[in-house]
Structures are given as C-alpha cells and as structure tokens.
C-alpha positions in Angstrom: 28.6 -61.2 -40.1 31.9 -62.2 -38.7 34.9 -60.5 -40.3 38.3 -62.1 -40.5 41.1 -60.6 -38.5 42.9 -59.5 -41.7 39.9 -57.5 -42.9 39.5 -55.9 -39.5 43.1 -54.9 -39.5 42.8 -53.4 -43.0 39.7 -51.5 -41.9 41.5 -50.1 -38.9 44.5 -49.2 -41.0 42.2 -47.4 -43.5 40.6 -45.4 -40.6 44.0 -44.5 -39.2 45.1 -43.3 -42.7 42.0 -41.2 -43.0 42.6 -39.6 -39.6 46.2 -38.9 -40.5 45.2 -37.4 -43.8 42.7 -35.1 -42.0 45.3 -34.0 -39.5 47.7 -33.3 -42.3 45.1 -31.3 -44.2 44.4 -29.2 -41.1 48.1 -28.5 -40.6 48.4 -27.3 -44.2 45.4 -25.1 -43.8 46.8 -23.4 -40.7 48.3 -20.1 -41.5 51.7 -19.1 -40.0 51.1 -16.4 -37.4 53.4 -13.5 -37.6 53.2 -11.3 -34.5 53.1 -7.6 -35.1 54.1 -7.0 -31.5 56.7 -9.5 -30.5 56.7 -11.2 -27.1 60.1 -9.7 -26.1 58.8 -6.2 -26.8 55.6 -6.9 -24.8 57.7 -7.9 -21.8 59.8 -4.8 -22.2 56.7 -2.6 -22.4 55.3 -4.3 -19.2 58.5 -3.7 -17.3 58.6 0.0 -18.4 55.0 0.5 -17.4 55.7 -1.2 -14.0 58.7 1.2 -13.4 56.6 4.2 -14.3 53.8 3.2 -12.0 56.2 2.5 -9.2 57.8 5.9 -9.5 54.3 7.6 -9.7 53.2 5.6 -6.6 56.3 6.7 -4.7 55.8 10.3 -5.6 52.1 10.1 -4.8 52.7 8.5 -1.4 55.5 11.0 -0.5 53.6 14.1 -1.5 50.0 13.4 -0.8 50.2 11.0 2.1 53.5 12.3 3.6 53.0 16.0 3.0 56.3 16.4 1.2 57.4 17.6 -2.3 56.8 15.0 -4.9 60.2 15.4 -6.6 61.9 15.0 -3.2 60.8 11.3 -3.3 63.2 10.7 -6.1 66.3 12.2 -4.5 68.9 9.8 -3.1 69.3 11.8 0.1 65.6 11.2 0.9 66.1 7.4 0.5 69.3 7.5 2.6 67.4 9.3 5.4 64.7 6.6 5.2 67.3 3.8 5.3 69.0 5.5 8.3 65.6 5.6 10.2 64.9 1.9 9.5 68.3 0.7 10.4 68.5 2.8 13.6 66.0 0.5 15.3 
C-alpha cells in the first residue's frame, strides 16, 4: 500500500487543482454588489445628523436647563459672553 513519491505528488497536485477550480467557481458565482446608498453619502448624512443633534442639544440645554430663550443659544453674542466668563478665571 505504499505509493511512490511521484504518484503522491500527482495526487496532491490534483487536489490543489480541484481546490483552485472550486475557488474560481465561487468567485464567478459572486455577484458584483452595487450600493444604492454610497459610503461617502452615508458619511455625509451621519455628519449632518450629528450637527443637527448638537444644535438641538445646545438649544435644549440653554432653554430648559438654563432658563433662557432657545434661539439665543445660537447667537454669537451669547457664545462670546460664555467665552468671556470662562477666560476671566
């Protein structure tokens, strides 16, 4: 039941060819995926949602927690006043 080295080599080569053929068949079967919502657009949407939530959070904090007008939180004079208070220390 001993096999010669050349027949073992041929058998191993045949197995490797079968494996390669299966891999190639799988690659051919794989469909090319076309994204309906591209990644760059996803990133842009996430950034926009982040900015909107940041603005809403600032307005909420200034009006509900700080007892001010919500739209005053968006004025540059309000932020200048906050910066002046922080830098004064």
